[in-house]
C-alpha positions in Angstrom: -24.7 9.1 -6.0 -25.8 10.0 -2.5 -24.2 13.3 -1.3 -22.4 13.1 2.0 -22.5 16.2 4.2 -19.2 17.5 5.7 -20.8 17.8 9.1 -21.7 14.1 9.0 -18.2 13.1 8.1 -16.7 15.2 10.9 -19.0 13.7 13.5 -18.2 10.1 12.4 -15.9 9.4 15.4 -15.7 5.6 14.7 -14.3 6.3 11.2 -11.7 8.7 12.5 -10.7 6.4 15.3 -10.3 3.4 13.0 -8.2 5.5 10.5 -6.0 6.7 13.4 -5.5 3.1 14.7 -4.7 1.9 11.2 -2.1 4.6 10.7 -0.6 3.9 14.1 -0.4 0.2 13.4 1.0 0.5 9.9 3.6 3.1 10.9 4.7 0.9 13.8 5.2 -2.0 11.4 7.4 0.2 9.3 9.1 -0.4 5.9 10.3 -3.8 4.7 12.3 -4.6 1.6 12.4 -7.9 -0.3 15.3 -8.5 -2.6 14.3 -9.8 -6.0 17.4 -10.4 -8.1 19.2 -7.1 -8.5 16.2 -5.1 -7.4 14.1 -4.5 -4.3 10.4 -4.6 -3.6 9.5 -2.1 -0.9 6.6 -2.8 1.4 5.4 0.6 2.8 2.8 1.4 5.5 0.4 2.7 2.8 0.3 -0.9 1.4 -0.5 -2.4 4.8 -3.2 0.3 5.4 -4.8 -0.6 2.1 -5.2 -4.3 2.8 -6.1 -3.8 6.5 -8.8 -1.2 5.6 -10.1 -3.5 2.9 -10.3 -6.4 5.3 -12.1 -4.3 7.9 -14.8 -3.4 5.4 -16.0 -7.0 5.7 -16.2 -6.9 9.5 -18.8 -5.4 11.8 -16.4 -2.6 12.7 -17.1 -0.7 9.4 -20.6 0.0 8.3 -21.9 1.1 4.9 -22.3 4.6 6.4 -18.7 4.7 7.6 -17.5 3.6 4.1 -19.7 6.3 2.5 -18.3 9.0 4.9 -14.7 8.0 4.0 -15.1 8.9 0.4 -14.7 12.7 0.8 -11.6 12.2 3.0 -9.8 10.7 0.0 -10.3 14.0 -1.8 -9.1 15.9 1.3 -6.0 13.7 1.5 -5.1 14.2 -2.2 -5.7 18.0 -1.8 -3.1 18.1 1.1 -0.7 16.1 -1.1 -1.1 18.5 -4.0 -0.5 21.4 -1.6 2.7 19.7 -0.4 3.8 19.1 -4.0 3.2 22.8 -4.9 5.5 23.9 -2.0 8.1 21.4 -2.9 8.2 22.2 -6.6 9.1 25.9 -5.9 12.7 25.3 -4.7 13.2 22.7 -7.5 11.8 24.9 -10.3 15.2 25.3 -12.0 15.8 21.6 -12.2 12.3 21.0 -13.5 12.8 23.7 -16.2 16.1 22.1 -17.2 14.3 18.8 -17.5 11.5 20.4 -19.5 11.9 18.4 -22.8 12.1 15.1 -20.8 9.0 16.0 -18.9 7.1 16.7 -22.1 8.3 13.6 -23.9 7.4 11.3 -21.0 3.8 11.8 -22.1 4.7 9.5 -25.0 5.0 6.8 -22.4 1.2 6.6 -22.5 1.5 4.9 -25.8 2.8 1.9 -24.0 -0.7 1.0 -22.8 -1.6 0.8 -26.5 1.4 -1.1 -28.1 1.8 -3.5 -25.2 -1.7 -4.0 -23.8 -3.9 -3.9 -26.9 -2.3 -7.0 -28.6 -2.5 -8.9 -25.2 -6.2 -7.9 -24.7 -7.1 -9.1 -28.2 -5.1 -12.3 -27.7 -7.1 -12.9 -24.5 -10.3 -12.8 -26.5 -11.5 -9.2 -25.9 -12.9 -7.4 -28.9 -14.0 -3.8 -29.0 -13.8 -3.8 -25.2 -10.0 -3.7 -25.7 -10.2 -0.2 -27.2 -11.7 1.2 -24.0 -9.3 -0.8 -21.9 -6.0 0.1 -23.5 -6.3 3.6 -25.1 -5.0 5.1 -21.8 -4.7 4.2 -18.1 -8.5 4.9 -17.9 -8.9 7.6 -15.3 -11.9 9.9 -15.0 -11.3 12.1 -18.1 -10.7 9.0 -20.2 -13.9 7.4 -19.0 -15.8 10.6 -19.9 -14.2 10.5 -23.4 -15.1 6.9 -24.1 -18.7 7.2 -22.7 -19.2 10.4 -24.7 -18.1 8.8 -28.0 -19.3 5.2 -27.7 -21.9 5.3 -24.8 -21.8 3.8 -21.4 -23.3 0.4 -22.4 -21.1 -0.1 -25.4 -18.2 -2.7 -25.5 -15.8 0.2 -25.3 -17.6 1.7 -22.3 -17.5 -1.7 -20.5 -13.8 -2.0 -21.2 -12.9 1.4 -19.9 -15.0 1.0 -16.8 -13.4 -2.4 -16.0 -9.9 -0.9 -16.1 -11.1 2.2 -14.2 -12.5 0.1 -11.3 -9.5 -2.2 -11.3 -7.1 0.8 -11.3 -8.9 2.5 -8.5 -8.7 -0.6 -6.3 -5.3 -2.0 -7.2 -3.5 0.8 -9.2 -1.7 2.4 -6.2 -0.7 -1.0 -4.8 0.8 -2.1 -8.2 2.7 1.2 -8.9 4.0 1.3 -5.3 5.5 -2.2 -5.7 6.7 -1.9 -9.3 8.3 1.5 -9.1 10.7 0.6 -6.2 11.6 -2.7 -7.9 12.4 -1.1 -11.3 14.3 1.8 -9.8 16.6 -0.5 -7.9 16.9 -3.2 -10.6 17.6 -1.1 -13.7 20.4 1.4 -14.4 17.9 4.3 -15.1 18.0 7.3 -12.9 15.5 7.5 -10.0 14.2 10.8 -11.3 13.1 9.2 -14.6 10.9 6.9 -12.5 9.7 10.0 -10.6 8.5 11.5 -13.9 7.0 8.2 -14.9 5.0 8.0 -11.6 3.0 11.1 -12.6 0.3 9.2 -14.5 -2.6 11.6 -13.8 -3.8 9.9 -10.6 -2.9 11.5 -7.2 -3.1 8.2 -5.3 -1.0 6.2 -7.8 1.6 9.0 -7.9 1.8 9.1 -4.2 2.3 5.3 -4.0 5.0 5.2 -6.7 6.9 8.2 -5.4 6.7 6.9 -1.9 8.5 3.7 -2.9 11.1 5.8 -4.8 11.7 7.9 -1.7 12.0 4.8 0.4 14.8 3.5 -2.0 16.5 6.9 -2.4 15.7 9.1 0.7 18.5 11.6 -0.3 16.5 12.5 -3.4 13.1 13.0 -1.6 12.5 16.7 -2.6 13.5 16.1 -6.2 11.4 13.0 -6.5 8.3 14.7 -5.1 8.9 17.8 -7.3 9.4 15.8 -10.6 6.5 13.4 -9.8 4.2 16.3 -9.0 5.2 18.3 -12.2 4.8 15.2 -14.3 1.4 14.4 -12.7 0.2 18.0 -13.4 1.3 17.7 -17.1 -0.5 14.3 -17.4 -3.7 15.8 -15.9 -3.7 18.9 -18.1 -2.6 17.2 -21.4 -3.6 13.6 -21.0 -7.2 14.0 -22.2 -6.1 15.9 -25.4 -3.4 13.2 -25.9 -6.1 10.6 -25.8 -8.5 12.5 -28.1 -6.0 13.3 -30.8 -3.5 10.4 -30.6 -4.3 7.7 -28.1 -7.9 6.7 -29.1 -7.5 7.1 -32.9 -4.3 5.1 -32.8 -5.9 2.4 -30.7 -8.9 2.1 -33.1 -6.5 2.0 -36.1 -4.3 -0.8 -34.6 -7.4 -2.7 -33.5 -8.9 -2.6 -37.0 -5.5 -3.8 -38.5 -5.3 -6.7 -36.0 -8.9 -7.7 -36.7 -8.3 -7.7 -40.5 -5.2 -9.9 -40.1 -7.1 -12.2 -37.8 -9.9 -12.5 -40.3 -7.5 -13.2 -43.2 -5.8 -15.9 -41.2 -9.1 -17.5 -40.3 -10.1 -17.4 -44.0 -6.9 -19.0 -45.1 -7.0 -21.6 -42.4 -9.8 -22.8 -44.1 -12.8 -24.2 -44.8 -16.2 -24.1 -43.2 -14.8 -24.8 -39.7 -12.5 -21.8 -39.7 
């Protein structure tokens, strides 16, 4: 990958001007809510900025050079977010310690990608690609795990890369929409969704916690603190969870489903089965 110099990024006035204008426009639009049954979908400025920025990429206003220079700014933005989370966690440390077991057990939620998504992927016709696709939410450490074990060009490698790319593009948008809806439509406490938003991705966590704050502004500091602590746990333990539990469990379940499928095909009979 071509390395981008910091000096080049700083001097790219067009990129900074477009980013400033996008922020000004989206903040002026403000927040909207759409009632869906008992819940609410929150449309936040971050969502507008995403789609407006994506649309601008296909216009003469944004060049390939501008897009390349924008990449380091994402890391800078996430770094500032992490710094804010660190400052916010401090005053909430007692509440976080009190919720310690819940924070640790929420890691088991990662198994949902296996038990829910793996059967669906197999049903849709994916084979060993489904192992890479569903053993985790497929962020950078998980991509490294799959590529190291199976190889980049393997079916598992293609599967994990497909989910990684899709998650990078649409993950923050999806979590931003679904977190606000579920928090307002279910009887679960908003802080449980704050913990669930810490999936190991800074941008996804920011989108999910942003929607929660929009729905429950009085809990802003607690939401940011719990989401940040959960995200830190997911980052530090997520890879080991995938190595020792997630990936072996996915492979085992996949082999069981394939054996059952083969037995059904054999019983269904005949040469055309």
